PyMOL CGO cylinders between C-alpha atoms (Angstrom):
from pymol import cmd
from pymol.cgo import CYLINDER

trace = [
    CYLINDER, -26.97, -19.82, 28.31, -24.98, -19.17, 25.18, 0.3, 1, 1, 1, 1, 1, 1,
    CYLINDER, -24.98, -19.17, 25.18, -23.36, -15.77, 24.89, 0.3, 1, 1, 1, 1, 1, 1,
    CYLINDER, -23.36, -15.77, 24.89, -24.99, -13.41, 22.45, 0.3, 1, 1, 1, 1, 1, 1,
    CYLINDER, -24.99, -13.41, 22.45, -22.83, -12.66, 19.39, 0.3, 1, 1, 1, 1, 1, 1,
    CYLINDER, -22.83, -12.66, 19.39, -21.24, -9.25, 19.52, 0.3, 1, 1, 1, 1, 1, 1,
    CYLINDER, -21.24, -9.25, 19.52, -20.07, -7.09, 16.68, 0.3, 1, 1, 1, 1, 1, 1,
    CYLINDER, -20.07, -7.09, 16.68, -16.67, -6.44, 18.25, 0.3, 1, 1, 1, 1, 1, 1,
    CYLINDER, -16.67, -6.44, 18.25, -13.33, -5.46, 16.72, 0.3, 1, 1, 1, 1, 1, 1,
    CYLINDER, -13.33, -5.46, 16.72, -12.71, -8.92, 15.30, 0.3, 1, 1, 1, 1, 1, 1,
    CYLINDER, -12.71, -8.92, 15.30, -16.15, -9.03, 13.70, 0.3, 1, 1, 1, 1, 1, 1,
    CYLINDER, -16.15, -9.03, 13.70, -15.68, -5.56, 12.24, 0.3, 1, 1, 1, 1, 1, 1,
    CYLINDER, -15.68, -5.56, 12.24, -12.28, -6.51, 10.87, 0.3, 1, 1, 1, 1, 1, 1,
    CYLINDER, -12.28, -6.51, 10.87, -13.69, -9.65, 9.27, 0.3, 1, 1, 1, 1, 1, 1,
    CYLINDER, -13.69, -9.65, 9.27, -16.62, -7.79, 7.75, 0.3, 1, 1, 1, 1, 1, 1,
    CYLINDER, -16.62, -7.79, 7.75, -14.32, -5.07, 6.41, 0.3, 1, 1, 1, 1, 1, 1,
    CYLINDER, -14.32, -5.07, 6.41, -11.92, -7.64, 4.91, 0.3, 1, 1, 1, 1, 1, 1,
    CYLINDER, -11.92, -7.64, 4.91, -14.75, -9.47, 3.16, 0.3, 1, 1, 1, 1, 1, 1,
    CYLINDER, -14.75, -9.47, 3.16, -16.16, -6.15, 1.95, 0.3, 1, 1, 1, 1, 1, 1,
    CYLINDER, -16.16, -6.15, 1.95, -12.88, -5.01, 0.40, 0.3, 1, 1, 1, 1, 1, 1,
    CYLINDER, -12.88, -5.01, 0.40, -12.30, -8.38, -1.27, 0.3, 1, 1, 1, 1, 1, 1,
    CYLINDER, -12.30, -8.38, -1.27, -15.85, -8.48, -2.61, 0.3, 1, 1, 1, 1, 1, 1,
    CYLINDER, -15.85, -8.48, -2.61, -15.75, -4.89, -3.87, 0.3, 1, 1, 1, 1, 1, 1,
    CYLINDER, -15.75, -4.89, -3.87, -12.37, -5.51, -5.48, 0.3, 1, 1, 1, 1, 1, 1,
    CYLINDER, -12.37, -5.51, -5.48, -13.65, -8.57, -7.29, 0.3, 1, 1, 1, 1, 1, 1,
    CYLINDER, -13.65, -8.57, -7.29, -16.76, -6.76, -8.52, 0.3, 1, 1, 1, 1, 1, 1,
    CYLINDER, -16.76, -6.76, -8.52, -14.62, -3.83, -9.63, 0.3, 1, 1, 1, 1, 1, 1,
    CYLINDER, -14.62, -3.83, -9.63, -12.38, -5.97, -11.83, 0.3, 1, 1, 1, 1, 1, 1,
    CYLINDER, -12.38, -5.97, -11.83, -15.08, -8.41, -12.99, 0.3, 1, 1, 1, 1, 1, 1,
    CYLINDER, -15.08, -8.41, -12.99, -17.69, -5.84, -14.07, 0.3, 1, 1, 1, 1, 1, 1,
    CYLINDER, -17.69, -5.84, -14.07, -17.65, -4.61, -17.67, 0.3, 1, 1, 1, 1, 1, 1,
    CYLINDER, -17.65, -4.61, -17.67, -18.54, -0.92, -17.76, 0.3, 1, 1, 1, 1, 1, 1,
    CYLINDER, -18.54, -0.92, -17.76, -18.11, -0.50, -21.52, 0.3, 1, 1, 1, 1, 1, 1,
    CYLINDER, -18.11, -0.50, -21.52, -21.86, -0.46, -22.22, 0.3, 1, 1, 1, 1, 1, 1,
    CYLINDER, -21.86, -0.46, -22.22, -22.36, 2.43, -19.82, 0.3, 1, 1, 1, 1, 1, 1,
    CYLINDER, -22.36, 2.43, -19.82, -19.64, 4.42, -21.59, 0.3, 1, 1, 1, 1, 1, 1,
    CYLINDER, -19.64, 4.42, -21.59, -21.19, 3.63, -24.96, 0.3, 1, 1, 1, 1, 1, 1,
    CYLINDER, -21.19, 3.63, -24.96, -24.56, 4.76, -23.67, 0.3, 1, 1, 1, 1, 1, 1,
    CYLINDER, -24.56, 4.76, -23.67, -23.02, 8.09, -22.63, 0.3, 1, 1, 1, 1, 1, 1,
    CYLINDER, -23.02, 8.09, -22.63, -21.56, 8.38, -26.10, 0.3, 1, 1, 1, 1, 1, 1,
    CYLINDER, -21.56, 8.38, -26.10, -24.98, 7.91, -27.69, 0.3, 1, 1, 1, 1, 1, 1,
    CYLINDER, -24.98, 7.91, -27.69, -26.79, 10.09, -25.17, 0.3, 1, 1, 1, 1, 1, 1,
    CYLINDER, -26.79, 10.09, -25.17, -28.69, 7.15, -23.75, 0.3, 1, 1, 1, 1, 1, 1,
    CYLINDER, -28.69, 7.15, -23.75, -30.16, 6.12, -27.09, 0.3, 1, 1, 1, 1, 1, 1,
    CYLINDER, -30.16, 6.12, -27.09, -29.23, 2.46, -26.73, 0.3, 1, 1, 1, 1, 1, 1,
    CYLINDER, -29.23, 2.46, -26.73, -32.30, 0.27, -26.49, 0.3, 1, 1, 1, 1, 1, 1,
    CYLINDER, -32.30, 0.27, -26.49, -31.12, -1.65, -23.45, 0.3, 1, 1, 1, 1, 1, 1,
    CYLINDER, -31.12, -1.65, -23.45, -31.10, -1.35, -19.69, 0.3, 1, 1, 1, 1, 1, 1,
    CYLINDER, -31.10, -1.35, -19.69, -27.52, -2.64, -19.38, 0.3, 1, 1, 1, 1, 1, 1,
    CYLINDER, -27.52, -2.64, -19.38, -26.10, 0.90, -18.96, 0.3, 1, 1, 1, 1, 1, 1,
    CYLINDER, -26.10, 0.90, -18.96, -28.43, 1.46, -16.01, 0.3, 1, 1, 1, 1, 1, 1,
    CYLINDER, -28.43, 1.46, -16.01, -27.30, -1.85, -14.54, 0.3, 1, 1, 1, 1, 1, 1,
    CYLINDER, -27.30, -1.85, -14.54, -23.65, -0.85, -15.02, 0.3, 1, 1, 1, 1, 1, 1,
    CYLINDER, -23.65, -0.85, -15.02, -24.30, 2.45, -13.28, 0.3, 1, 1, 1, 1, 1, 1,
    CYLINDER, -24.30, 2.45, -13.28, -26.05, 0.69, -10.39, 0.3, 1, 1, 1, 1, 1, 1,
    CYLINDER, -26.05, 0.69, -10.39, -23.14, -1.74, -10.08, 0.3, 1, 1, 1, 1, 1, 1,
    CYLINDER, -23.14, -1.74, -10.08, -20.64, 1.12, -10.04, 0.3, 1, 1, 1, 1, 1, 1,
    CYLINDER, -20.64, 1.12, -10.04, -22.56, 2.84, -7.23, 0.3, 1, 1, 1, 1, 1, 1,
    CYLINDER, -22.56, 2.84, -7.23, -22.82, -0.48, -5.39, 0.3, 1, 1, 1, 1, 1, 1,
    CYLINDER, -22.82, -0.48, -5.39, -19.07, -1.10, -5.67, 0.3, 1, 1, 1, 1, 1, 1,
    CYLINDER, -19.07, -1.10, -5.67, -18.31, 2.38, -4.36, 0.3, 1, 1, 1, 1, 1, 1,
    CYLINDER, -18.31, 2.38, -4.36, -20.79, 1.91, -1.50, 0.3, 1, 1, 1, 1, 1, 1,
    CYLINDER, -20.79, 1.91, -1.50, -19.23, -1.44, -0.53, 0.3, 1, 1, 1, 1, 1, 1,
    CYLINDER, -19.23, -1.44, -0.53, -15.75, 0.10, -0.48, 0.3, 1, 1, 1, 1, 1, 1,
    CYLINDER, -15.75, 0.10, -0.48, -16.97, 2.97, 1.71, 0.3, 1, 1, 1, 1, 1, 1,
    CYLINDER, -16.97, 2.97, 1.71, -18.86, 0.66, 4.07, 0.3, 1, 1, 1, 1, 1, 1,
    CYLINDER, -18.86, 0.66, 4.07, -15.90, -1.72, 4.37, 0.3, 1, 1, 1, 1, 1, 1,
    CYLINDER, -15.90, -1.72, 4.37, -13.43, 1.04, 5.19, 0.3, 1, 1, 1, 1, 1, 1,
    CYLINDER, -13.43, 1.04, 5.19, -15.82, 2.67, 7.66, 0.3, 1, 1, 1, 1, 1, 1,
    CYLINDER, -15.82, 2.67, 7.66, -16.36, -0.67, 9.44, 0.3, 1, 1, 1, 1, 1, 1,
    CYLINDER, -16.36, -0.67, 9.44, -12.63, -1.26, 9.90, 0.3, 1, 1, 1, 1, 1, 1,
    CYLINDER, -12.63, -1.26, 9.90, -11.62, -0.91, 13.57, 0.3, 1, 1, 1, 1, 1, 1,
    CYLINDER, -11.62, -0.91, 13.57, -9.17, 1.93, 13.04, 0.3, 1, 1, 1, 1, 1, 1,
    CYLINDER, -9.17, 1.93, 13.04, -8.84, 5.62, 13.80, 0.3, 1, 1, 1, 1, 1, 1,
    CYLINDER, -8.84, 5.62, 13.80, -11.16, 8.06, 12.11, 0.3, 1, 1, 1, 1, 1, 1,
    CYLINDER, -11.16, 8.06, 12.11, -8.28, 9.61, 10.17, 0.3, 1, 1, 1, 1, 1, 1,
    CYLINDER, -8.28, 9.61, 10.17, -7.29, 6.26, 8.65, 0.3, 1, 1, 1, 1, 1, 1,
    CYLINDER, -7.29, 6.26, 8.65, -10.85, 5.43, 7.68, 0.3, 1, 1, 1, 1, 1, 1,
    CYLINDER, -10.85, 5.43, 7.68, -11.39, 8.87, 6.20, 0.3, 1, 1, 1, 1, 1, 1,
    CYLINDER, -11.39, 8.87, 6.20, -8.21, 8.55, 4.15, 0.3, 1, 1, 1, 1, 1, 1,
    CYLINDER, -8.21, 8.55, 4.15, -9.28, 5.19, 2.72, 0.3, 1, 1, 1, 1, 1, 1,
    CYLINDER, -9.28, 5.19, 2.72, -12.80, 6.42, 1.94, 0.3, 1, 1, 1, 1, 1, 1,
    CYLINDER, -12.80, 6.42, 1.94, -11.42, 9.55, 0.27, 0.3, 1, 1, 1, 1, 1, 1,
    CYLINDER, -11.42, 9.55, 0.27, -9.05, 7.48, -1.86, 0.3, 1, 1, 1, 1, 1, 1,
    CYLINDER, -9.05, 7.48, -1.86, -11.86, 5.17, -2.97, 0.3, 1, 1, 1, 1, 1, 1,
    CYLINDER, -11.86, 5.17, -2.97, -14.26, 7.99, -3.84, 0.3, 1, 1, 1, 1, 1, 1,
    CYLINDER, -14.26, 7.99, -3.84, -11.72, 10.18, -5.65, 0.3, 1, 1, 1, 1, 1, 1,
    CYLINDER, -11.72, 10.18, -5.65, -10.08, 7.34, -7.60, 0.3, 1, 1, 1, 1, 1, 1,
    CYLINDER, -10.08, 7.34, -7.60, -13.32, 5.68, -8.72, 0.3, 1, 1, 1, 1, 1, 1,
    CYLINDER, -13.32, 5.68, -8.72, -15.13, 8.89, -9.59, 0.3, 1, 1, 1, 1, 1, 1,
    CYLINDER, -15.13, 8.89, -9.59, -12.13, 10.21, -11.53, 0.3, 1, 1, 1, 1, 1, 1,
    CYLINDER, -12.13, 10.21, -11.53, -11.85, 6.87, -13.31, 0.3, 1, 1, 1, 1, 1, 1,
    CYLINDER, -11.85, 6.87, -13.31, -15.52, 7.00, -14.29, 0.3, 1, 1, 1, 1, 1, 1,
    CYLINDER, -15.52, 7.00, -14.29, -15.18, 10.60, -15.45, 0.3, 1, 1, 1, 1, 1, 1,
    CYLINDER, -15.18, 10.60, -15.45, -12.14, 9.84, -17.60, 0.3, 1, 1, 1, 1, 1, 1,
    CYLINDER, -12.14, 9.84, -17.60, -13.88, 6.79, -19.06, 0.3, 1, 1, 1, 1, 1, 1,
    CYLINDER, -13.88, 6.79, -19.06, -16.97, 8.76, -20.04, 0.3, 1, 1, 1, 1, 1, 1,
    CYLINDER, -16.97, 8.76, -20.04, -14.96, 11.66, -21.43, 0.3, 1, 1, 1, 1, 1, 1,
    CYLINDER, -14.96, 11.66, -21.43, -12.92, 9.24, -23.52, 0.3, 1, 1, 1, 1, 1, 1,
    CYLINDER, -12.92, 9.24, -23.52, -16.12, 7.59, -24.68, 0.3, 1, 1, 1, 1, 1, 1,
    CYLINDER, -16.12, 7.59, -24.68, -17.59, 10.83, -25.99, 0.3, 1, 1, 1, 1, 1, 1,
    CYLINDER, -17.59, 10.83, -25.99, -14.28, 11.86, -27.58, 0.3, 1, 1, 1, 1, 1, 1,
    CYLINDER, -14.28, 11.86, -27.58, -13.34, 14.73, -25.28, 0.3, 1, 1, 1, 1, 1, 1,
    CYLINDER, -13.34, 14.73, -25.28, -10.13, 12.97, -24.23, 0.3, 1, 1, 1, 1, 1, 1,
    CYLINDER, -10.13, 12.97, -24.23, -8.09, 11.49, -27.05, 0.3, 1, 1, 1, 1, 1, 1,
    CYLINDER, -8.09, 11.49, -27.05, -4.33, 12.04, -27.03, 0.3, 1, 1, 1, 1, 1, 1,
    CYLINDER, -4.33, 12.04, -27.03, -2.05, 10.60, -25.90, 0.3, 1, 1, 1, 1, 1, 1,
    CYLINDER, -2.05, 10.60, -25.90, -4.00, 7.39, -26.35, 0.3, 1, 1, 1, 1, 1, 1,
    CYLINDER, -4.00, 7.39, -26.35, -1.42, 5.10, -24.73, 0.3, 1, 1, 1, 1, 1, 1,
    CYLINDER, -1.42, 5.10, -24.73, -1.23, 7.29, -21.61, 0.3, 1, 1, 1, 1, 1, 1,
    CYLINDER, -1.23, 7.29, -21.61, -4.97, 7.45, -21.01, 0.3, 1, 1, 1, 1, 1, 1,
    CYLINDER, -4.97, 7.45, -21.01, -5.37, 3.75, -21.76, 0.3, 1, 1, 1, 1, 1, 1,
    CYLINDER, -5.37, 3.75, -21.76, -2.73, 3.00, -19.13, 0.3, 1, 1, 1, 1, 1, 1,
    CYLINDER, -2.73, 3.00, -19.13, -4.13, 5.40, -16.51, 0.3, 1, 1, 1, 1, 1, 1,
    CYLINDER, -4.13, 5.40, -16.51, -7.73, 4.26, -16.99, 0.3, 1, 1, 1, 1, 1, 1,
    CYLINDER, -7.73, 4.26, -16.99, -6.90, 0.56, -16.90, 0.3, 1, 1, 1, 1, 1, 1,
    CYLINDER, -6.90, 0.56, -16.90, -9.49, -1.23, -14.80, 0.3, 1, 1, 1, 1, 1, 1,
    CYLINDER, -9.49, -1.23, -14.80, -6.96, -3.49, -13.11, 0.3, 1, 1, 1, 1, 1, 1,
    CYLINDER, -6.96, -3.49, -13.11, -4.76, -0.56, -12.11, 0.3, 1, 1, 1, 1, 1, 1,
    CYLINDER, -4.76, -0.56, -12.11, -7.66, 1.37, -10.61, 0.3, 1, 1, 1, 1, 1, 1,
    CYLINDER, -7.66, 1.37, -10.61, -8.96, -1.68, -8.77, 0.3, 1, 1, 1, 1, 1, 1,
    CYLINDER, -8.96, -1.68, -8.77, -5.58, -2.31, -7.15, 0.3, 1, 1, 1, 1, 1, 1,
    CYLINDER, -5.58, -2.31, -7.15, -5.05, 1.34, -6.23, 0.3, 1, 1, 1, 1, 1, 1,
    CYLINDER, -5.05, 1.34, -6.23, -8.43, 1.53, -4.50, 0.3, 1, 1, 1, 1, 1, 1,
    CYLINDER, -8.43, 1.53, -4.50, -8.42, -1.92, -2.88, 0.3, 1, 1, 1, 1, 1, 1,
    CYLINDER, -8.42, -1.92, -2.88, -4.75, -2.25, -1.91, 0.3, 1, 1, 1, 1, 1, 1,
    CYLINDER, -4.75, -2.25, -1.91, -4.16, 1.45, -1.33, 0.3, 1, 1, 1, 1, 1, 1,
    CYLINDER, -4.16, 1.45, -1.33, -7.27, 1.83, 0.80, 0.3, 1, 1, 1, 1, 1, 1,
    CYLINDER, -7.27, 1.83, 0.80, -6.37, -1.28, 2.79, 0.3, 1, 1, 1, 1, 1, 1,
    CYLINDER, -6.37, -1.28, 2.79, -2.86, 0.02, 3.50, 0.3, 1, 1, 1, 1, 1, 1,
    CYLINDER, -2.86, 0.02, 3.50, -4.27, 3.35, 4.63, 0.3, 1, 1, 1, 1, 1, 1,
    CYLINDER, -4.27, 3.35, 4.63, -6.92, 1.93, 6.92, 0.3, 1, 1, 1, 1, 1, 1,
    CYLINDER, -6.92, 1.93, 6.92, -4.47, -0.59, 8.42, 0.3, 1, 1, 1, 1, 1, 1,
    CYLINDER, -4.47, -0.59, 8.42, -1.95, 2.16, 9.13, 0.3, 1, 1, 1, 1, 1, 1,
    CYLINDER, -1.95, 2.16, 9.13, 0.98, 0.57, 7.36, 0.3, 1, 1, 1, 1, 1, 1,
    CYLINDER, 0.98, 0.57, 7.36, 4.37, 2.27, 7.45, 0.3, 1, 1, 1, 1, 1, 1,
    CYLINDER, 4.37, 2.27, 7.45, 4.86, 4.77, 4.59, 0.3, 1, 1, 1, 1, 1, 1,
    CYLINDER, 4.86, 4.77, 4.59, 7.68, 2.64, 3.18, 0.3, 1, 1, 1, 1, 1, 1,
    CYLINDER, 7.68, 2.64, 3.18, 5.24, -0.27, 2.83, 0.3, 1, 1, 1, 1, 1, 1,
    CYLINDER, 5.24, -0.27, 2.83, 3.27, 1.76, 0.28, 0.3, 1, 1, 1, 1, 1, 1,
    CYLINDER, 3.27, 1.76, 0.28, 5.95, 0.86, -2.24, 0.3, 1, 1, 1, 1, 1, 1,
    CYLINDER, 5.95, 0.86, -2.24, 3.88, -2.27, -2.90, 0.3, 1, 1, 1, 1, 1, 1,
    CYLINDER, 3.88, -2.27, -2.90, 1.44, -0.05, -4.79, 0.3, 1, 1, 1, 1, 1, 1,
    CYLINDER, 1.44, -0.05, -4.79, 3.91, -0.26, -7.67, 0.3, 1, 1, 1, 1, 1, 1,
    CYLINDER, 3.91, -0.26, -7.67, 2.35, -3.67, -8.28, 0.3, 1, 1, 1, 1, 1, 1,
    CYLINDER, 2.35, -3.67, -8.28, -0.67, -1.78, -9.60, 0.3, 1, 1, 1, 1, 1, 1,
    CYLINDER, -0.67, -1.78, -9.60, 1.40, -1.00, -12.70, 0.3, 1, 1, 1, 1, 1, 1,
    CYLINDER, 1.40, -1.00, -12.70, 1.47, -4.68, -13.66, 0.3, 1, 1, 1, 1, 1, 1,
    CYLINDER, 1.47, -4.68, -13.66, -2.17, -5.18, -14.81, 0.3, 1, 1, 1, 1, 1, 1,
    CYLINDER, -2.17, -5.18, -14.81, -1.99, -2.55, -17.59, 0.3, 1, 1, 1, 1, 1, 1,
    CYLINDER, -1.99, -2.55, -17.59, 1.19, -4.20, -18.89, 0.3, 1, 1, 1, 1, 1, 1,
    CYLINDER, 1.19, -4.20, -18.89, -0.43, -7.63, -18.83, 0.3, 1, 1, 1, 1, 1, 1,
    CYLINDER, -0.43, -7.63, -18.83, -3.51, -6.20, -20.54, 0.3, 1, 1, 1, 1, 1, 1,
    CYLINDER, -3.51, -6.20, -20.54, -1.40, -4.74, -23.34, 0.3, 1, 1, 1, 1, 1, 1,
    CYLINDER, -1.40, -4.74, -23.34, 0.42, -8.05, -23.84, 0.3, 1, 1, 1, 1, 1, 1,
    CYLINDER, 0.42, -8.05, -23.84, -2.87, -9.94, -24.07, 0.3, 1, 1, 1, 1, 1, 1,
    CYLINDER, -2.87, -9.94, -24.07, -4.30, -7.47, -26.58, 0.3, 1, 1, 1, 1, 1, 1,
    CYLINDER, -4.30, -7.47, -26.58, -1.17, -7.57, -28.73, 0.3, 1, 1, 1, 1, 1, 1,
    CYLINDER, -1.17, -7.57, -28.73, -1.22, -11.39, -28.68, 0.3, 1, 1, 1, 1, 1, 1,
    CYLINDER, -1.22, -11.39, -28.68, -4.87, -11.42, -29.81, 0.3, 1, 1, 1, 1, 1, 1,
    CYLINDER, -4.87, -11.42, -29.81, -6.04, -13.36, -26.76, 0.3, 1, 1, 1, 1, 1, 1,
    CYLINDER, -6.04, -13.36, -26.76, -9.71, -14.33, -26.67, 0.3, 1, 1, 1, 1, 1, 1,
    CYLINDER, -9.71, -14.33, -26.67, -12.09, -12.37, -24.46, 0.3, 1, 1, 1, 1, 1, 1,
    CYLINDER, -12.09, -12.37, -24.46, -12.43, -15.29, -22.05, 0.3, 1, 1, 1, 1, 1, 1,
    CYLINDER, -12.43, -15.29, -22.05, -8.69, -15.72, -21.64, 0.3, 1, 1, 1, 1, 1, 1,
    CYLINDER, -8.69, -15.72, -21.64, -8.24, -11.97, -21.28, 0.3, 1, 1, 1, 1, 1, 1,
    CYLINDER, -8.24, -11.97, -21.28, -10.85, -11.76, -18.53, 0.3, 1, 1, 1, 1, 1, 1,
    CYLINDER, -10.85, -11.76, -18.53, -9.53, -14.71, -16.55, 0.3, 1, 1, 1, 1, 1, 1,
    CYLINDER, -9.53, -14.71, -16.55, -5.90, -13.63, -16.77, 0.3, 1, 1, 1, 1, 1, 1,
    CYLINDER, -5.90, -13.63, -16.77, -6.62, -10.04, -15.73, 0.3, 1, 1, 1, 1, 1, 1,
    CYLINDER, -6.62, -10.04, -15.73, -8.84, -11.10, -12.84, 0.3, 1, 1, 1, 1, 1, 1,
    CYLINDER, -8.84, -11.10, -12.84, -6.25, -13.62, -11.64, 0.3, 1, 1, 1, 1, 1, 1,
    CYLINDER, -6.25, -13.62, -11.64, -3.47, -11.03, -11.95, 0.3, 1, 1, 1, 1, 1, 1,
    CYLINDER, -3.47, -11.03, -11.95, -5.33, -8.43, -9.89, 0.3, 1, 1, 1, 1, 1, 1,
    CYLINDER, -5.33, -8.43, -9.89, -6.39, -10.92, -7.21, 0.3, 1, 1, 1, 1, 1, 1,
    CYLINDER, -6.39, -10.92, -7.21, -2.95, -12.49, -6.79, 0.3, 1, 1, 1, 1, 1, 1,
    CYLINDER, -2.95, -12.49, -6.79, -1.09, -9.17, -6.83, 0.3, 1, 1, 1, 1, 1, 1,
    CYLINDER, -1.09, -9.17, -6.83, -3.62, -7.52, -4.53, 0.3, 1, 1, 1, 1, 1, 1,
    CYLINDER, -3.62, -7.52, -4.53, -3.48, -10.21, -1.84, 0.3, 1, 1, 1, 1, 1, 1,
    CYLINDER, -3.48, -10.21, -1.84, 0.25, -10.69, -2.30, 0.3, 1, 1, 1, 1, 1, 1,
    CYLINDER, 0.25, -10.69, -2.30, 0.84, -6.96, -2.07, 0.3, 1, 1, 1, 1, 1, 1,
    CYLINDER, 0.84, -6.96, -2.07, -1.13, -6.74, 1.18, 0.3, 1, 1, 1, 1, 1, 1,
    CYLINDER, -1.13, -6.74, 1.18, 0.98, -9.48, 2.78, 0.3, 1, 1, 1, 1, 1, 1,
    CYLINDER, 0.98, -9.48, 2.78, 4.20, -8.00, 1.40, 0.3, 1, 1, 1, 1, 1, 1,
    CYLINDER, 4.20, -8.00, 1.40, 3.22, -4.70, 3.02, 0.3, 1, 1, 1, 1, 1, 1,
    CYLINDER, 3.22, -4.70, 3.02, 2.79, -6.53, 6.34, 0.3, 1, 1, 1, 1, 1, 1,
    CYLINDER, 2.79, -6.53, 6.34, 6.31, -7.95, 6.09, 0.3, 1, 1, 1, 1, 1, 1,
    CYLINDER, 6.31, -7.95, 6.09, 7.81, -4.57, 5.19, 0.3, 1, 1, 1, 1, 1, 1,
    CYLINDER, 7.81, -4.57, 5.19, 5.87, -2.82, 7.94, 0.3, 1, 1, 1, 1, 1, 1,
    CYLINDER, 5.87, -2.82, 7.94, 7.01, -5.26, 10.61, 0.3, 1, 1, 1, 1, 1, 1,
    CYLINDER, 7.01, -5.26, 10.61, 10.65, -5.15, 9.57, 0.3, 1, 1, 1, 1, 1, 1,
    CYLINDER, 10.65, -5.15, 9.57, 10.78, -1.36, 9.39, 0.3, 1, 1, 1, 1, 1, 1,
    CYLINDER, 10.78, -1.36, 9.39, 9.07, -0.91, 12.76, 0.3, 1, 1, 1, 1, 1, 1,
    CYLINDER, 9.07, -0.91, 12.76, 11.24, -3.61, 14.35, 0.3, 1, 1, 1, 1, 1, 1,
    CYLINDER, 11.24, -3.61, 14.35, 14.42, -1.91, 13.22, 0.3, 1, 1, 1, 1, 1, 1,
    CYLINDER, 14.42, -1.91, 13.22, 13.07, 1.43, 14.39, 0.3, 1, 1, 1, 1, 1, 1,
    CYLINDER, 13.07, 1.43, 14.39, 12.41, 0.00, 17.86, 0.3, 1, 1, 1, 1, 1, 1,
    CYLINDER, 12.41, 0.00, 17.86, 15.87, -1.54, 17.99, 0.3, 1, 1, 1, 1, 1, 1,
    CYLINDER, 15.87, -1.54, 17.99, 17.52, 1.78, 17.14, 0.3, 1, 1, 1, 1, 1, 1,
    CYLINDER, 17.52, 1.78, 17.14, 15.45, 3.65, 19.69, 0.3, 1, 1, 1, 1, 1, 1,
    CYLINDER, 15.45, 3.65, 19.69, 16.29, 1.06, 22.37, 0.3, 1, 1, 1, 1, 1, 1,
    CYLINDER, 16.29, 1.06, 22.37, 20.01, 1.77, 22.00, 0.3, 1, 1, 1, 1, 1, 1,
    CYLINDER, 20.01, 1.77, 22.00, 20.41, 5.37, 23.09, 0.3, 1, 1, 1, 1, 1, 1,
    CYLINDER, 20.41, 5.37, 23.09, 23.25, 7.41, 21.61, 0.3, 1, 1, 1, 1, 1, 1,
    CYLINDER, 23.25, 7.41, 21.61, 26.27, 7.55, 23.91, 0.3, 1, 1, 1, 1, 1, 1,
    CYLINDER, 26.27, 7.55, 23.91, 24.99, 4.82, 26.18, 0.3, 1, 1, 1, 1, 1, 1,
    CYLINDER, 24.99, 4.82, 26.18, 27.67, 2.54, 27.60, 0.3, 1, 1, 1, 1, 1, 1,
    CYLINDER, 27.67, 2.54, 27.60, 26.75, -1.11, 27.81, 0.3, 1, 1, 1, 1, 1, 1,
    CYLINDER, 26.75, -1.11, 27.81, 27.71, -2.93, 30.98, 0.3, 1, 1, 1, 1, 1, 1,
    CYLINDER, 27.71, -2.93, 30.98, 29.92, -6.00, 30.52, 0.3, 1, 1, 1, 1, 1, 1,
    CYLINDER, 29.92, -6.00, 30.52, 28.09, -9.27, 30.81, 0.3, 1, 1, 1, 1, 1, 1,
]
cmd.load_cgo(trace, "trace")
């Protein structure tokens, strides 16, 4: 008889990894501008695209939450990742809508940078992954990579890049930096913990016996 498949730690890890990657891709690939415009016109647009955008936003948030909850980690880690995802995405949506209706204007450059879709996607995906995986606090320095997408976005806009080029470059930037940042965090985490173990192994004042 063949063994029945079990949803063990490895299966949960795999499902959570796929969920975070999928949610991250949807988050950077989805255009939410129509939803913001609909809020600006009080829902007067004769299209159902805003409703679709809203449904996609809720779906993305739900996938993030489900992925982090599935991760085989302590409850505190999972709660931290879920909290980050909910707070960051909901604040991002609020700022986007408030900017759309004109309640948030100046400084334009600051709010454009803070509300950049690539930045938010990396903060939620990479930041949540680092939290749920329990990486060393020093490894969180890789979150500085989230500052790159807004810079790339500004360069593309100033160079009058086409919409297709803009989309592909931003998506590629977020994907490469997100995955690269996760692996860089692994390297930093291992090195920091290895050095910490080495220091703790050598007790202060201990005299080594001659070989």
